C-alpha positions as CSV (number, residue, x, y, z in Angstrom):
1,M,0.0,0.0,0.0
2,Q,1.4,3.3,-1.1
3,K,1.7,6.0,1.5
4,K,-0.2,9.1,0.6
5,I,2.0,12.1,0.3
6,E,0.4,15.3,1.4
7,S,1.4,18.5,-0.4
8,K,2.4,21.3,1.8
9,R,1.1,24.7,0.9
10,V,3.6,27.6,1.1
11,P,2.3,30.4,3.3
12,F,1.4,33.5,1.3
13,D,3.9,35.8,3.0
14,L,6.7,33.3,2.5
15,F,5.7,33.1,-1.2
16,I,5.9,36.9,-1.6
17,K,9.4,36.9,0.1
18,Q,10.6,34.2,-2.3
19,V,9.3,36.2,-5.3
20,L,11.0,39.4,-4.0
21,R,14.2,37.6,-3.4
22,H,14.2,36.3,-7.0
23,L,13.5,39.8,-8.3
24,I,16.4,41.2,-6.3
25,K,18.8,38.6,-7.5
26,T,17.7,39.2,-11.1
27,D,18.7,42.8,-10.7
28,F,16.9,44.2,-13.8
29,K,18.8,47.5,-13.6
30,K,22.0,45.8,-14.6
31,K,20.6,44.4,-17.8
32,P,19.7,47.0,-20.4
33,P,16.4,46.5,-22.3
34,I,16.7,45.3,-26.0
35,I,13.6,45.4,-28.2
36,L,13.4,43.0,-31.1
37,V,11.0,44.1,-33.9
38,N,10.4,41.6,-36.7
39,G,9.3,42.4,-40.2
40,V,5.8,41.7,-41.6
41,A,6.6,38.3,-43.2
42,E,8.8,36.9,-40.4
43,Q,6.5,37.4,-37.5
44,Y,7.8,37.4,-33.9
45,E,8.8,33.7,-34.0
46,S,11.7,34.7,-36.2
47,W,13.6,35.7,-33.1
48,Y,13.5,32.1,-31.7
49,F,17.3,31.7,-32.1
50,N,18.2,35.1,-30.6
51,T,16.1,35.7,-27.5
52,G,17.9,33.1,-25.3
53,P,21.5,34.1,-26.1
54,L,20.7,37.8,-25.9
55,A,19.0,37.3,-22.6
56,E,22.4,36.7,-21.0
57,N,23.2,40.4,-21.4
58,F,19.9,42.1,-22.0
59,L,16.2,42.2,-20.9
60,V,14.7,41.0,-24.1
61,H,11.3,42.2,-25.4
62,V,9.7,40.8,-28.5
63,P,6.4,42.8,-29.0
64,N,3.8,41.3,-31.4
65,L,2.9,44.5,-33.2
66,Y,1.1,42.9,-36.2
67,L,-2.1,41.6,-34.8
68,F,-3.5,41.2,-38.3
69,S,-6.8,39.4,-37.3
70,A,-7.6,41.7,-34.4
71,D,-10.9,43.6,-34.8
72,N,-9.4,47.0,-33.9
73,Y,-6.6,46.5,-36.5
74,L,-9.1,45.7,-39.2
75,R,-11.4,48.6,-38.2
76,E,-8.4,51.0,-38.8
77,L,-7.1,49.2,-41.8
78,Q,-7.1,52.3,-44.0
79,K,-5.1,54.2,-41.3
80,V,-2.4,51.6,-41.0
81,S,1.0,53.0,-41.8
82,V,4.6,52.7,-40.5
83,P,4.2,55.7,-38.1
84,W,1.0,54.0,-36.9
85,I,2.9,50.8,-36.1
86,A,5.7,52.9,-34.5
87,D,3.1,54.5,-32.2
88,R,2.0,51.0,-31.2
89,L,5.6,50.2,-30.3
90,K,5.8,53.4,-28.3
91,T,2.7,52.4,-26.4
92,Y,4.2,49.0,-25.7
93,L,7.5,50.5,-24.4
94,D,5.7,53.0,-22.1
95,S,3.6,50.2,-20.7
96,F,5.9,47.2,-20.3
97,V,9.6,48.2,-20.6
98,T,11.9,49.7,-18.0
99,T,13.4,53.1,-18.0
100,P,14.8,54.3,-21.4
101,P,17.0,54.6,-23.4
102,Y,16.5,51.3,-25.3
103,Y,18.5,49.2,-27.7
104,L,16.3,48.6,-30.8
105,V,16.9,45.7,-33.2
106,G,14.8,45.4,-36.3
107,S,14.6,43.0,-39.2
108,S,13.4,43.8,-42.7
109,S,10.3,46.1,-42.5
110,G,10.7,46.0,-38.7
111,C,13.6,48.4,-39.3
112,Q,11.2,50.9,-40.7
113,T,9.3,50.8,-37.4
114,I,12.3,51.3,-35.1
115,V,13.9,54.0,-37.3
116,T,10.5,55.9,-37.4
117,L,10.3,55.6,-33.6
118,A,13.9,56.8,-33.1
119,T,13.2,59.8,-35.4
120,K,10.1,60.8,-33.5
121,H,11.5,60.0,-30.0
122,P,15.3,60.1,-30.2
123,E,15.5,60.4,-26.4
124,L,14.2,56.8,-26.1
125,V,16.8,55.2,-28.2
126,S,20.5,54.5,-27.4
127,K,21.6,52.4,-30.5
128,L,20.0,50.7,-33.4
129,V,20.7,47.4,-35.3
130,L,19.1,47.1,-38.7
131,I,19.0,43.6,-40.2
132,C,18.4,43.5,-43.9
133,P,16.4,46.7,-43.7
134,S,13.7,47.5,-46.2
135,G,12.5,51.0,-47.1
136,L,15.8,52.2,-48.5
137,G,14.3,53.7,-51.6
138,G,14.8,51.0,-54.2
139,D,12.6,48.3,-55.7
140,E,11.9,45.4,-53.5
141,N,11.0,41.8,-54.4
142,L,8.1,40.9,-52.2
143,P,7.3,37.2,-52.6
144,V,5.0,37.5,-49.6
145,I,2.3,39.0,-51.7
146,D,2.6,36.5,-54.5
147,G,2.8,33.7,-52.0
148,V,-0.5,34.8,-50.4
149,S,-2.3,35.4,-53.7
150,K,-1.1,32.2,-55.4
151,R,-1.0,30.1,-52.2
152,N,2.7,29.3,-53.0
153,L,4.0,29.5,-49.5
154,A,7.0,27.2,-50.0
155,A,8.2,29.6,-52.8
156,M,7.7,32.5,-50.5
157,I,9.8,31.0,-47.7
158,A,12.5,29.9,-50.2
159,A,13.0,33.5,-51.4
160,I,14.0,34.5,-47.8
161,F,16.8,32.0,-47.3
162,Y,20.1,31.2,-49.0
163,N,20.3,27.8,-47.3
164,K,16.9,26.5,-48.5
165,K,17.5,22.9,-47.6
166,D,17.6,23.5,-43.9
167,F,14.9,26.2,-43.6
168,V,12.2,25.5,-46.3
169,I,10.6,22.7,-44.3
170,D,7.0,21.4,-44.1
171,E,6.6,22.5,-40.5
172,I,7.1,26.2,-41.4
173,V,4.9,25.9,-44.5
174,D,2.1,24.3,-42.5
175,I,2.2,27.1,-39.8
176,L,1.9,29.8,-42.4
177,K,-0.8,27.9,-44.3
178,E,-2.9,27.7,-41.1
179,R,-2.5,31.5,-40.6
180,F,-3.3,32.4,-44.2
181,E,-6.5,30.4,-44.0
182,N,-7.8,33.1,-41.6
183,K,-9.3,35.7,-44.0
184,K,-8.9,38.6,-41.5
185,W,-5.2,37.7,-40.9
186,R,-4.6,37.5,-44.6
187,L,-6.2,40.8,-45.3
188,G,-4.2,42.6,-42.6
189,F,-1.0,41.0,-43.6
190,V,-1.3,42.0,-47.3
191,R,-2.2,45.6,-46.3
192,M,0.8,45.9,-44.0
193,A,3.1,44.5,-46.7
194,Q,1.9,47.0,-49.2
195,V,2.3,49.9,-46.8
196,T,5.9,49.1,-46.0
197,K,6.8,48.6,-49.6
198,K,5.8,52.2,-50.4
199,N,7.6,53.7,-47.3
200,C,11.1,55.1,-47.5
201,I,13.2,55.8,-44.4
202,I,16.3,57.3,-46.0
203,N,15.5,60.8,-44.7
204,N,14.8,59.4,-41.2
205,L,18.2,57.6,-41.2
206,L,19.9,60.9,-42.0
207,E,18.3,62.6,-39.0
208,L,19.5,60.0,-36.4
209,K,22.5,60.7,-34.2
210,Q,22.6,57.3,-32.5
211,P,25.2,54.7,-33.6
212,I,23.7,52.3,-36.1
213,L,24.7,48.8,-37.2
214,F,23.6,47.3,-40.5
215,I,23.7,43.5,-40.8
216,C,23.0,42.2,-44.3
217,G,23.0,38.9,-46.1
218,E,25.0,39.1,-49.3
219,E,22.6,36.8,-51.1
220,D,19.5,38.7,-50.1
221,Q,16.9,38.2,-52.8
222,I,14.3,40.5,-51.2
223,I,16.3,43.7,-50.6
224,P,19.3,44.0,-53.1
225,I,22.4,44.7,-51.1
226,W,23.4,47.6,-53.2
227,Q,20.5,49.5,-51.6
228,A,22.2,49.2,-48.2
229,Y,25.6,50.2,-49.7
230,E,24.0,53.4,-51.1
231,A,22.2,54.2,-47.8
232,I,25.5,53.7,-45.9
233,K,27.3,56.1,-48.4
234,K,24.6,58.8,-47.9
235,M,24.8,58.4,-44.1
236,R,28.6,58.6,-44.0
237,D,28.5,61.7,-46.2
238,H,26.0,63.1,-43.8
239,G,28.2,62.4,-40.8
240,S,26.2,59.5,-39.4
241,N,27.8,57.0,-37.0
242,V,27.1,53.9,-39.0
243,R,28.8,50.4,-39.4
244,M,27.9,47.6,-41.7
245,I,28.5,43.8,-41.7
246,V,27.8,41.7,-44.8
247,I,27.4,38.0,-44.4
248,P,28.2,35.8,-47.4
249,K,26.1,32.8,-48.3
250,C,23.2,34.3,-46.3
251,G,19.8,35.6,-47.4
252,H,17.2,37.9,-46.0
253,A,17.1,36.5,-42.5
254,P,20.6,36.4,-41.0
255,Q,19.1,36.3,-37.5
256,I,17.9,32.8,-38.4
257,E,20.5,31.5,-40.9
258,R,23.5,32.8,-39.1
259,A,22.0,33.3,-35.6
260,Q,25.1,32.7,-33.5
261,F,27.3,35.2,-35.5
262,V,24.5,37.8,-35.5
263,N,24.0,37.4,-31.8
264,E,27.7,38.0,-31.2
265,Q,27.8,41.1,-33.4
266,I,24.7,42.6,-31.8
267,R,26.2,42.0,-28.3
268,E,29.5,43.5,-29.3
269,F,28.0,46.5,-31.0
270,L,25.6,47.3,-28.2
271,I,27.7,46.8,-25.1
272,G,31.2,45.9,-26.4
273,R,34.0,48.0,-27.7
274,E,33.4,50.7,-30.2
275,P,34.7,49.8,-33.7
276,K,37.7,51.5,-35.1
277,E,37.2,53.6,-38.2
278,A,38.6,50.9,-40.5
279,E,36.0,48.4,-39.1
280,R,32.9,50.5,-39.9
281,F,32.3,48.4,-42.9
282,A,32.9,44.7,-42.4
283,R,32.4,41.5,-44.5
284,L,32.5,38.0,-43.0
285,E,34.8,35.6,-44.9
286,G,34.8,32.2,-43.2
287,K,36.4,32.8,-39.8
288,R,37.8,36.2,-40.6
289,L,36.1,39.6,-40.5
290,I,37.3,41.6,-43.4
291,S,36.9,45.3,-42.9
292,F,36.8,48.2,-45.3
293,D,37.2,51.9,-44.5
294,L,34.4,53.6,-46.4
295,D,36.4,56.3,-48.1
296,Q,35.3,57.6,-51.5
297,A,37.3,55.0,-53.4
298,A,36.0,52.2,-51.3
299,S,32.4,53.4,-51.6
300,R,32.6,53.5,-55.4
301,A,34.2,50.1,-55.5
302,L,31.6,48.5,-53.3
303,L,28.8,50.1,-55.2
304,A,30.3,48.6,-58.3
305,G,30.4,45.2,-56.7
306,K,34.2,45.1,-56.3
307,K,36.2,44.1,-53.2
308,A,38.4,47.2,-52.9
309,E,41.4,45.0,-52.1
310,H,43.8,48.0,-51.4
311,I,42.0,48.9,-48.2
312,V,41.4,45.5,-46.7
313,Q,42.2,44.9,-43.0
314,E,41.8,41.5,-41.4
315,V,40.2,41.4,-37.9
316,S,39.8,38.1,-36.0
317,V,36.3,36.9,-35.2
318,P,35.7,35.2,-31.8
């Protein structure tokens, strides 16, 4: 006969003490808040490989700003714009995040949201990381719209990644298929994709005084990398504090395809050492970080798709 084990209830005052002790040990003030804002197509799940590692150094927040099927979103569908989404982010920060300034990290069209917020409320933002940013003024290939209209979700996902074998899998296709079956969600999704495609953030970028890091995939089929090169050139000519890292054999979602490296670069940029001038443009080559000083000759060479060998400096990558 088994002996019955009685569960002991923890007194409420002891429970409160335990919670307070945990909060004190956590010491939120020592960890700066970092806000991860995804693009329209990726959704907030795209930060799955980043939240855990970044939580070692930051208080990580991943707001779900695109509630496409929510009734209030659909009621205001004609008002939806990038500033409108940026205001939603501002409301989230005011409500749920500790004292500013914040580190903002965006991917794809999420970069438009954080840049717009930083322009409207510069006092809230310390540094920005832009991963494959959209809205740089050139044409963009948006397979998300074709994927929705033609129900070709596998092709839509394939356009995002360079390494299609590992990331275009049935599980991801099934998740998106389930979401797109929701007519409200599909309607809101397409509307937001159309809005971000028409929006340009170049003038916003030129206004910002905060340090900015671009991280781009060299094989990005959504946002051609030359758009980032031109944006960097304009920003440097304007006196902006900007750095760029280009990852070869990587598509439109480096935070997924090259998660470990991206996490390291975000961590170093936000709380590590400041880069030297010659490291403000960098290109990953295997286990080496090859850096370019963006002088006029280098800018012209990079825009022409050349390597600018005469100004290469090798920097070890951890």
